Each structure stands twice: as structure tokens, then as C-alpha cells.
ROLUM-87522 format. One record per residue (C-alpha): residue number from 1; x, y, z. Coordinates in Angstrom, 3 decimals. Example, Ala and Ser with C-alpha at 12.3 -4.5 7.8 and 13.67 -1.06 7.14 Angstrom:
REM ROLUM-87522
num  c1  c2  c3
1  12.300  -4.500  7.800 .
2  13.670  -1.060  7.140 .
This chain:
REM ROLUM-87522
num  c1  c2  c3
1  0.460  55.128  17.542 .
2  -0.341  52.273  15.214 .
3  -3.633  50.539  15.808 .
4  -3.429  46.878  16.841 .
5  -4.249  44.499  14.071 .
6  -7.654  42.928  14.242 .
7  -7.930  39.188  14.213 .
8  -8.759  37.814  10.805 .
9  -12.393  36.833  10.645 .
10  -13.389  33.557  9.091 .
11  -14.428  34.348  5.541 .
12  -17.713  32.910  4.249 .
13  -15.845  30.810  1.677 .
14  -13.574  29.364  4.371 .
15  -16.573  28.560  6.566 .
16  -18.360  26.733  3.753 .
17  -15.141  24.887  2.818 .
18  -14.569  23.733  6.388 .
19  -18.152  22.513  6.666 .
20  -17.886  20.585  3.383 .
21  -14.524  19.066  4.290 .
22  -15.871  17.982  7.693 .
23  -18.996  16.529  6.098 .
24  -17.089  14.476  3.514 .
25  -14.553  13.367  6.146 .
26  -17.392  11.998  8.275 .
27  -18.908  10.285  5.225 .
28  -15.526  8.707  4.377 .
29  -14.833  7.509  7.928 .
30  -18.335  6.221  8.637 .
31  -17.780  2.807  6.909 .
32  -14.765  2.198  9.170 .
33  -16.828  3.153  12.203 .
34  -19.681  0.864  11.146 .
35  -17.250  -1.968  10.386 .
36  -15.645  -1.797  13.827 .
37  -18.851  -1.367  15.827 .
38  -20.571  -4.173  13.906 .
39  -17.716  -6.518  14.774 .
40  -18.564  -5.969  18.450 .
41  -22.226  -6.982  18.025 .
42  -24.111  -10.225  17.757 .
43  -25.002  -11.322  14.227 .
44  -28.709  -10.546  14.669 .
45  -27.923  -7.000  15.848 .
46  -25.941  -6.222  12.680 .
47  -28.986  -6.595  10.405 .
48  -31.528  -5.176  12.865 .
49  -33.796  -2.377  11.655 .
50  -33.608  0.340  12.762 .
51  -29.887  -0.196  13.330 .
52  -28.050  0.323  16.583 .
53  -25.481  3.041  15.974 .
54  -23.546  1.713  18.959 .
55  -23.577  -1.909  20.213 .
56  -26.205  -2.498  22.851 .
57  -23.931  -5.136  24.372 .
58  -20.259  -5.235  23.401 .
59  -18.773  -8.678  22.757 .
60  -15.327  -9.764  21.615 .
61  -16.455  -13.305  20.886 .
62  -16.202  -12.737  17.133 .
63  -12.494  -11.959  17.373 .
64  -11.910  -14.894  19.708 .
65  -13.665  -17.260  17.281 .
66  -11.633  -16.023  14.304 .
67  -8.302  -16.701  15.965 .
68  -9.519  -19.929  17.594 .
69  -11.442  -21.570  14.730 .
70  -9.570  -20.115  11.765 .
71  -5.801  -19.828  11.089 .
72  -6.096  -16.050  11.308 .
73  -2.632  -15.636  12.855 .
74  -1.133  -17.616  9.962 .
75  -3.068  -15.530  7.448 .
76  -1.848  -12.344  9.132 .
77  1.756  -13.527  9.058 .
78  1.416  -14.471  5.389 .
79  0.063  -11.048  4.484 .
80  2.698  -9.146  6.448 .
81  5.533  -11.277  5.098 .
82  4.393  -11.167  1.473 .
83  3.623  -7.434  1.500 .
84  6.774  -6.533  3.440 .
85  9.189  -8.706  1.442 .
86  7.682  -7.610  -1.873 .
87  7.846  -3.938  -0.936 .
88  11.474  -4.139  0.204 .
89  12.467  -5.902  -3.012 .
90  10.498  -3.422  -5.127 .
91  12.279  -0.520  -3.426 .
92  15.708  -2.156  -3.865 .
93  15.228  -3.104  -7.517 .
94  13.213  -0.009  -8.441 .
95  15.665  2.452  -6.895 .
96  18.624  0.926  -8.747 .
97  16.756  0.887  -12.061 .
98  15.457  4.433  -11.555 .
99  18.950  5.695  -10.730 .
100  20.354  4.048  -13.852 .
101  17.651  5.531  -16.098 .
102  18.055  8.959  -14.525 .
103  21.799  9.436  -14.042 .
104  23.704  6.890  -16.125 .
105  23.851  7.616  -19.843 .
106  23.851  4.539  -22.065 .
107  22.717  3.788  -25.581 .
108  18.986  3.291  -26.005 .
109  18.172  4.520  -22.504 .
110  15.055  6.477  -23.476 .
111  13.670  3.739  -25.734 .
112  14.152  1.060  -23.055 .
113  12.523  3.294  -20.457 .
114  9.500  4.008  -22.668 .
115  9.026  0.314  -23.445 .
116  9.417  -0.547  -19.772 .
117  6.946  2.089  -18.582 .
118  4.427  1.143  -21.278 .
119  3.795  -2.058  -19.317 .
120  1.834  0.082  -16.852 .
121  -0.933  0.341  -19.458 .
122  -1.451  -3.447  -19.524 .
123  -3.987  -4.651  -16.923 .
124  -2.593  -7.333  -14.640 .
125  -5.667  -9.511  -15.223 .
126  -4.594  -10.022  -18.840 .
127  -1.323  -11.565  -17.698 .
128  -2.782  -13.817  -14.979 .
129  -2.958  -17.000  -17.080 .
130  0.508  -16.872  -18.755 .
131  2.068  -15.657  -15.498 .
132  0.480  -18.529  -13.590 .
133  1.810  -21.029  -16.149 .
134  5.327  -19.630  -15.706 .
135  5.068  -19.764  -11.907 .
136  3.693  -23.299  -12.160 .
137  6.581  -24.426  -14.376 .
138  9.007  -23.105  -11.759 .
139  7.168  -25.024  -9.028 .
140  6.269  -21.898  -7.063 .
141  2.519  -22.502  -6.621 .
142  1.483  -22.552  -2.943 .
143  4.668  -20.761  -1.950 .
144  5.788  -17.311  -0.915 .
145  8.091  -17.194  -3.942 .
146  5.104  -17.368  -6.266 .
147  3.376  -14.504  -4.455 .
148  6.430  -12.253  -4.149 .
149  8.651  -12.423  -7.231 .
150  6.058  -11.710  -9.970 .
151  5.172  -8.465  -8.163 .
152  8.794  -7.322  -7.897 .
153  9.209  -6.849  -11.641 .
154  6.843  -3.885  -11.813 .
155  7.352  -0.566  -13.543 .
156  5.516  1.728  -11.136 .
157  8.330  1.937  -8.583 .
158  10.858  2.755  -11.291 .
159  8.563  5.414  -12.753 .
160  7.938  7.029  -9.349 .
161  11.553  7.072  -8.142 .
162  12.980  8.248  -11.473 .
163  11.140  11.524  -10.978 .
164  12.885  11.994  -7.644 .
165  16.316  11.139  -9.049 .
166  15.723  13.549  -11.941 .
167  15.134  16.351  -9.433 .
168  18.518  15.804  -7.725 .
169  21.382  17.980  -9.055 .
170  23.915  16.217  -11.259 .
171  26.601  18.339  -9.583 .
172  26.380  16.191  -6.438 .
173  27.177  13.041  -8.390 .
174  29.958  14.721  -10.333 .
175  31.560  16.137  -7.160 .
176  31.490  12.715  -5.522 .
177  33.066  11.173  -8.630 .
178  35.861  13.757  -8.538 .
179  36.497  12.877  -4.879 .
180  36.977  9.256  -5.898 .
181  33.629  7.773  -4.926 .
182  32.467  4.778  -6.941 .
183  29.039  4.409  -8.488 .
184  27.719  2.233  -5.649 .
185  28.910  4.692  -3.010 .
186  27.320  7.614  -4.841 .
187  24.069  5.706  -5.112 .
188  23.931  4.412  -1.526 .
189  25.402  7.294  0.458 .
190  24.423  10.367  -1.568 .
191  21.452  9.742  -3.812 .
192  19.306  7.396  -1.717 .
193  19.136  9.716  1.347 .
194  17.992  12.554  -0.916 .
195  15.098  10.562  -2.403 .
196  13.983  9.182  0.978 .
197  10.553  10.903  0.746 .
198  9.951  9.105  -2.557 .
199  10.959  5.795  -1.015 .
200  8.522  6.404  1.842 .
201  5.708  7.151  -0.603 .
202  6.556  4.050  -2.644 .
203  6.616  1.929  0.513 .
204  3.067  2.913  1.460 .
205  1.618  2.650  -2.055 .
206  3.239  -0.700  -2.814 .
207  2.562  -2.215  0.622 .
208  -1.125  -1.327  0.395 .
209  -1.347  -2.620  -3.187 .
210  0.208  -5.981  -2.289 .
211  -1.819  -6.257  0.916 .
212  -5.033  -5.839  -1.105 .
213  -3.889  -7.966  -4.067 .
214  -6.706  -10.479  -3.803 .
215  -6.723  -12.108  -7.266 .
216  -3.072  -13.157  -7.570 .
217  -2.849  -14.361  -3.982 .
218  -6.062  -16.355  -4.477 .
219  -4.598  -18.070  -7.553 .
220  -1.212  -18.911  -5.975 .
221  -2.146  -19.631  -2.335 .
222  -4.468  -22.585  -2.886 .
223  -3.902  -24.312  0.454 .
224  -5.637  -22.918  3.523 .
225  -2.382  -22.331  5.394 .
226  -0.952  -20.365  2.451 .
227  -3.844  -17.917  2.170 .
228  -3.269  -14.291  2.980 .
229  -5.512  -12.325  5.307 .
230  -7.569  -10.800  2.486 .
231  -8.171  -14.168  0.819 .
232  -8.816  -15.923  4.134 .
233  -11.268  -13.226  5.212 .
234  -13.088  -13.549  1.887 .
235  -13.610  -17.268  2.546 .
236  -15.578  -16.318  5.660 .
237  -18.055  -14.531  3.386 .
238  -18.972  -17.726  1.499 .
239  -20.982  -19.459  4.209 .
240  -24.603  -20.337  3.413 .
241  -25.683  -19.210  6.887 .
242  -23.551  -16.123  7.320 .
243  -22.613  -14.666  10.663 .
244  -22.326  -11.003  9.684 .
245  -20.670  -9.889  12.914 .
246  -18.100  -12.672  12.502 .
247  -17.302  -11.426  9.000 .
248  -17.109  -7.828  10.165 .
249  -14.526  -8.888  12.737 .
250  -12.463  -10.583  10.018 .
251  -12.647  -7.490  7.827 .
252  -11.581  -5.323  10.771 .
253  -8.545  -7.530  11.407 .
254  -7.613  -7.115  7.724 .
255  -8.069  -3.332  7.779 .
256  -6.269  -2.408  11.018 .
257  -2.673  -3.117  9.807 .
258  -3.235  -0.815  6.829 .
259  -4.348  2.005  9.089 .
260  -1.288  1.522  11.293 .
261  1.064  1.520  8.287 .
262  -0.440  4.718  6.925 .
263  -0.323  6.493  10.298 .
264  3.348  5.557  10.749 .
265  4.433  6.568  7.232 .
266  1.984  9.363  6.384 .
267  4.710  11.999  6.871 .
268  6.846  10.386  4.174 .
269  3.819  9.860  1.947 .
270  2.658  13.488  2.010 .
271  6.159  14.912  1.603 .
272  6.942  12.395  -1.145 .
273  3.734  13.092  -3.032 .
274  4.430  16.835  -3.084 .
275  8.204  16.704  -3.622 .
276  7.875  14.384  -6.586 .
277  5.961  17.002  -8.515 .
278  8.545  19.746  -7.964 .
279  11.657  20.119  -10.043 .
280  14.374  22.692  -9.823 .
């Protein structure tokens, strides 16, 4: 009779790896823990030495003050609207451009793509002044249009999605063409569902980038009611007599939506990040 298989013992290398991964995970998550717990303290308790690792007395007054004394709800709406609208437009425009570069053969396709992608090597800070002058000439300062449209014409989404379209078989497109499907139907009903993991990855990456885009939103949203949550929270840090717990609460409000977005779309992000690197 065959002997029963023994359970695999944890190898020394695996044990060390698990310990290191756990250690670095704790180190990475500790700032979030400290941010949240500090927002539940009084200002004097935040800077107390030695520090309280957990609030001695929990208070939500900091959050109440932010939404009562500051237009935090307006800032939150501005951030969600700007990041959401920009991301949807980036996905719509980027997917069409990526599909054209990947599947439609036209003269000068490679040269145009190289020139287009080369814009990724130019830091956005270099273009701030001329871009602001253009937005100003169009009368889009202190408006959502000024925050959204300049970020739509980016090359990263096209670059990311083109890799996914390249990995799809050309036979699918050709078979649909033979069956009488037009280019729009092939794109919308056949190709887009296949590259859905890439779209999910692009959604997370672009949403987070726009949410944290402090400099451009600071330049365009000059009125207090047009500030986004990141810019509005930063204004809380400029007081001469700072209330550190108050600022921690503002930073927590700015960070929580990002955590929710990542938790909801992490499945698409991980599958998209791995699938994009694999080609048949």
C-alpha cells in the first residue's frame, strides 16, 4: 500500500519571506493607521511625547468642524466629478485611439504613434505655463472644463490599451467583418469586452492620478468653491496656529475615497497588470 503523503513543511526560505512581507506590510500601512487615529485625537495629543498609539479619548469633532466650517462636501464633489469625468473621457478617447493604432492600418501609423507616445517623456510641469495661457484664452479658468479637458489628451491611456489590443487575435476582427459587422460594432461589441481588464487598470491608475493632481487643480481652481479636496485640504495646512488633529481629519477624508476605489477595482487592476504583459 502506498504511504500517505506528508504535509509539506514550511521551508526556511518561505518562513523568512513571509516574515519580511508581513514586516514591510505593517511598515507600509502604519502611516494610514497613524493618520486615522490622529484624526480622532485632540490637537495636543497628536504631538505628545511619548505618543499615544491609540487615542486616549476618541472625538469626532475634527470631522464635524471640517464639514461645518469648510466647504468639504463641495471639495469632495469637485474631486469626484473631476476625477470621474476625466477618467471616463480618457478611457473613451484612449480606447478608440489605441484600437486605431493597433488594428487599423493607415499610412504613417508607426511614426504618429512614436511621436504621440514621446510626449510621455515631457514632464507636465514644463507645460503648465503655456497650457494655462491656452485655458485662460478659452475662458476655462475656475471651471471644471479647465480641470478636465487638458488631462484627457494624454498618451498613457493609449499606450496602455494598445498593448491589450495588440494581444487580441486579428482573426476575431476579420471574422466579424466577413459577417457584415461595421468597424464601430467590432470595436464596441467584440474588442472592448476583451480588453476589459486593461480598462479596469486604466480606470484605477488614471482616477488616482487625477485625484492627486495637486498642481494643475491649484492653478485652475482659484476660487474656494472650485477647489478640489486635495487642494482644499492643503489650505488647512497653512494656518499659523495649526490644529494637527484637524488637518489629519482632512487628510483622512481625502484618502478614504482612494482606498474604496482600489478595493472595488483591485480585481481588474491585478488582472489587467498581468494580462497586459502577456502576448500570444
